[in-house]
N, C-alpha and C positions, 0 to 999 in steps of 0.2 A: 935452336928450337926452344920454346918456352915450355915449362913443365905442362903437364895434364894436369886440369884442376876439376878437382871433384868436391861436390856439394854433399855433405853427411846429413841425414835426418839424425840429428843426437838427442839423447834422453838424458847420458850421465849414467845409465844403467851399466849391468855388465858388459852386455853384447857392444852397444856402442862405444865404451870406454876404451875396448881394446881394438876396434875397426881403425881408429885414426892411426896407431902406429903400424898396424897389419896393410892399410892402404899406402903408406909412406914406404914401408919396408919393401912392398910386392910390385908397387906401381910407380914408384919413383914420381910421385904426384904431389901437388899441392891440396890441402885439405881444408875446407872451409865448413865450419858445424852450424847447423842451423837447428836452434831448438826452438819447439814451438809451445807456448804457454796456452794451454786448453784446460786451466785451472788446476794443476798439480801442486799449487802451492809451494810449500819451502822447498822441493827438491830443487826448482829452479835456481836458487840463491848462491850456490857454490858451482856453477856449470861454467861461467865465464871465465874463473880462473881453472877450471879443472882441464877444459877444453884445451887451452892454451899449454898448458904444462903437459899434456898428454901429444901436443904436436899439430895442434890445428893452427895453421896462419891467422884465422878470426874467427867469431863466432856472431852469428844473428839471433839474438832471443825476441822472439816475435810474439807479441801478445794477438791470440787469436781467438781470445773467449766469446765474444760478442759474435762473432762471425760462425764459431763454432755452435752456439746455441740456436742462433737466428735462422742458418741457413742449412743444419744439418738435424739438430734435435728435433725441434720443433716441428719441421716437416715429417720426421720419422712418428713424432707425437701424435700429430693430427691424424697420420695414417694408421694408428694403432698398431704398429708392426712389433711384434715378439718372434723372435726366432725360437723355434720349436717350442712355442708358447711359454716359454719361462725368461730368454735371456732379452734384456731390454738394450742390447748393442752398442754399450757403451764404447768398447774398443774399436767395433767395426767401423762406426761413423766418423770416429775420430781421425782415422786413417787418411781419407781423401783431403780433408781439411788442413793435414799438417801437408799432404804430399804437392797439394795444390799451392801453396807457400814455397815449398822446396823449389817446384818448378821455376817459380818466379825468382826466386833468389838465384838459380841457377843462370835466366836468363840477364839479372842485373850484374852477375860477376861473370858472364860470358864463358860460363864453365863447359868441358866438355861432357862430364858425366854426372850422373846422382848417385846416390848408395843410401842403402838403409842396413838394419840391425835383424831384420826378421828372418827366422829359421827355416830351412827346406821343408820343414815338417807343419809348419803352420798356415794360418790365413792370412795373416798381415803382409806377407810377401806379393799376394795376390792383390790384396788393395792399395799398397803404393803403387806397383809398377802398372795396373789396370788405369790409376789416375794419370801416372806420366805418361802413359802411351795415348791417353785421349787428349790430355794439352800439350804435347810436345813430344809426338814418336821420334825425333830426329836426336834426343837425349841417350847416350848409352848408360844401362842402369847396371852397377856392380853391385852385386848379394854375396858377399863373403863366406856367409853360412853355407852358401850352396859349392864353395871352391875350395876353403881353406882346409888344413889338417886338423882342425880343432873339430871334435866330434861331441862333446857333452860341455854341461855348465861346469865340471870340474875342471875338465880341460881348459876352457876359457879363464877360469879361476886362477889357474896355474900359470897361464900366459901373463896376465895381470901381471901377478906378484913379481914374475921374473922381471919386469920392465918395470916396475915400482907406480904401478897406476893404481891409484886408489878408486875401490870398489864397494857397492853398496850391500854387499851378500858376502856369504863364508861358505864352506862347505858344509858345515853344520845346519845351515838356515838359509837356502838358496831357492827360496821360492821366485818364479816369475810374477812380476806383479806390473799390472799398468794402472795407473791413476789419472783421472782426468776430473773436471767439474763435475760430472754426470756419474761416474760410479770408480770403482776399485777392483780389479779382478786378481785373483790369487791362482795361479797353477804351478805344477811340478812338485818334487820333494814328496812328503808323505801323501799329498793328495793325490798323486797317480795311481794308488789303490782306492779305488773307489768305496771298498770297505770302511776304509777309515774315514772316522767322523772329523770335520773340522774343530779345531782346539778353538777355545772361549780366546785366547790369547792373540789369536790369529787376525782377529777381525781388527783394523784399524780406523775405523769410520762407525760403525753400529755397535751401540750397546748389544751384548747377547740378550734375545728376547727373555729370558728367564731371570735376567738381572735387570730389566726396562722397569720403569715406575709401575707402582700400583694402580696407580688411577690415569684413566683414559685423559687424553686431551685433543679437541676437538680444531679443526683448522677449516676455513673457506677459502675455496681459491676460485677467483673470477677469471672467465675466458672471454675473448672477443674472437670471432670467427674459428673456433679451434685454438686460439694461441693464448697462453695463461699470461695473465697481465696484473693480478693482484693477488695478494695473502693476506686474509682477515681484513678485507677493505683497504688495505694500503696499496697503491698502485707501485710497482717495482720494476727496473731493468729485466732483462731477461737473465743475465748473471746474478743480480740480486735475488731473484725470485727462485731460481734454483737451488743458491746459496742458503737461502732462509728455510726452504724446506728440506734441504740436507739436513740442516741441523736440527729440526724439528724431527723427521722420521729417525735422524740416528738414535737420537735420545729414547726411542720407544722400539728401537731395534726393527724398524722398518726395513724391507729391500734385500734382506740377504736370500741367495739363492744357490743353491749347491746344485748343478746338474752334469751330466755327462752328454756332450753335445756332438754332432755328427759334423765334422770339419769337411770344409770343402774339399782337401786334397785326399779325402777318404779313409780317413781314419776317425775313431772315437777319441775325444778327450774329456777330461774332467775339469771343471772351472768351478771356483767359488766366488761367488759377486756382492758386492755391497753396493748398493745403489737405491738409496733411501727417498732423496727428494723424487728419482725420475718413477719410483714406485708408486709413490702418493699422486702424482700427475696422471699416470697411465688411468688409475682408479677413478680420479675425478674428471677426467676427460671422457671416460667410460659412461660415467653417471651423467653427465650434461648430453651424451649421443641417445642415451637412452629415452629421453623426452623429446630430441629436437628432430632425430632421424625416422622417416618413415620406414616401414617394416623391409619393403624390397631393397631400399638403401641402403639400409645397414646391414642388411644380410649379405649383400654383394660387396659391399665393403669390408666386410669380414674375411672373405674371400681375397679381395685385393691384399689386405694385411699380409697374409700370409706371403703372398709374393713379393711384395715390397720388402719383407723381411729376409727373405733369401737374397734378394739383390743388393741389400745393404750390407749382409751379411759378408756376401761373395765378392764384395769391392765393386760392385757395378753401379757406383754414384753416377758416374758420369756417361749414361747410357741412355739411349732415346726410349726404352721400357721404362726405366725410374722416372724420366721426366714426365712422360705422359700418364703415369700413375697418379704422379703428384698434382698434375693436372685435374686430374679425377678426383683424388681428394680434396684438393683447393675448392672444389665446385660444392662437395658435401658439406665444408664445413661452413657455408655461408650463414648458416642460423644457429651455428653451435657457439652461442653467446648466453654466457648466465653465470651463476654460481653453484658450485658443489660442495656441500660440506663433508668432510670425511672425520672419522673418529680415530685415532691411532692409539693401539692397545697391544702391547707384549708381540709386538713383530707381526700385527695384521692391521690392515686397512678395513674399516668399515663404513657403508655408505650411511649417512647420517642426514640426508636432505638435499634437493636440488631443486633449482627454479629457473625458469627462463623467459624473457618475453616472446620466444619463438616456440614454447613448449607445445606438443601436440597432443598432450595428456589433458584429457577431458573429464573434471569429476561427475559432471551432469550424466555422462555417458558410461562412464566407467563405474560409478556407483552400485553398491549391492541393496540402496534404498529405493523408495519409489522415485520415479523420474516419468517425464513427459516428453522425450526425445528418443527413445530405442523401443520400438516395437518388437518384443520378444517374438510375436508371432512369424515375422519375417525370416527368423533363422530356419523354421521348415523347408521353406523352399531352397533357401542357399544350402541345408545340408542336401537336400534332395539333388539338387544338380552338381553339387561337390561330390556327394558319393553314386553319379550316375554310373561311372564306369566301371566300381566295384558291384554295383548291382546287376549291371549288364553281363560281367565275368561269371559272377556267381551262376544267374540262370543261364548262362550257356552250359558252364561246368555243369549243372545239375541235369539239363537236359543230355548232354552227353552219358553221364553217367546212366541217366536211365535206358539209354539206346544199349549201352554196353551190357547194362542187365539183360536186358532182352534178349539182346543177341547172343547172351551166354546161355539163356534157358534155351 
């Protein structure tokens, strides 16, 4: 009989580095590594040699950047989805695009199982596995962190060192980090105590805001139906656009978020995120929606955004509800076309102008000056009808109080 074949979602980080020998030692299987290029840059360069030396029979390095932005980042941006009003979901929506390709490689290799390096305490195990279940429930899933004897990152480092496996961390500096085109996350080590302020030298993308330039910089972002398409008048591909805004935002310390979030598995965790380009895009997109969406649609969309963010965070990308909410969002974005101007300064984004051919803002109506289109006397009738329930209630309460008073006498 041929050996079991396992395709591993491989990043070259601490966890997946030791999973290759672990799988071979404990499952007597062939391990095929699959590394997804979602914009982590130089981290990918040494992976081919490293994976083979660690025991993989082969490695796929898949360029998923365009798909990642087009099919996962932009739909979430259009929804305005922020988890717990802070987190721009950088790790969350990267997992389904990686897991999708993991399943496709498993089919190509006629593999029996897939594996991942997510811990049993985190959200990523759910995100990977829900995607696999949605796309091919027949595939076996192996999650070593839930079954092996290793119980800490220190244990994992010892495991790697005894097998001469090169790893990108030490016991002294063993932050858990995840990087892609959208963001960089930091967890663990001294950040586990929420009283500890992040150190300036921890930031690998953003300039600390206090050290950012003393002069602001303006950027104009063009949108078509809710999708960003241009920076400062220059049309750019999705990946180029985010890369450009990352550069601009990072220079001014934009997009640093420090939060204690509620994980799906029930615990609270502390994360520090760097999302410069994404933060600018969310701000600009909201500016444009403010002048192109009517009040009822905008307020209802805000409620949808909360649920959308929860679905993405929880790994429920390939679900009927997420797809239905995306259909609603797409309908709302049909007029979200125009340009938003944003001022970048010392870690903050400021609105600095917005225009759209579909703008619902009418200066003739909104002006504080003299106008011929708005009859202010009309407001009296509106207020009388709008306040009628309050008036009736007050009258009833007053009558009841009089009766109670008379009865008391």
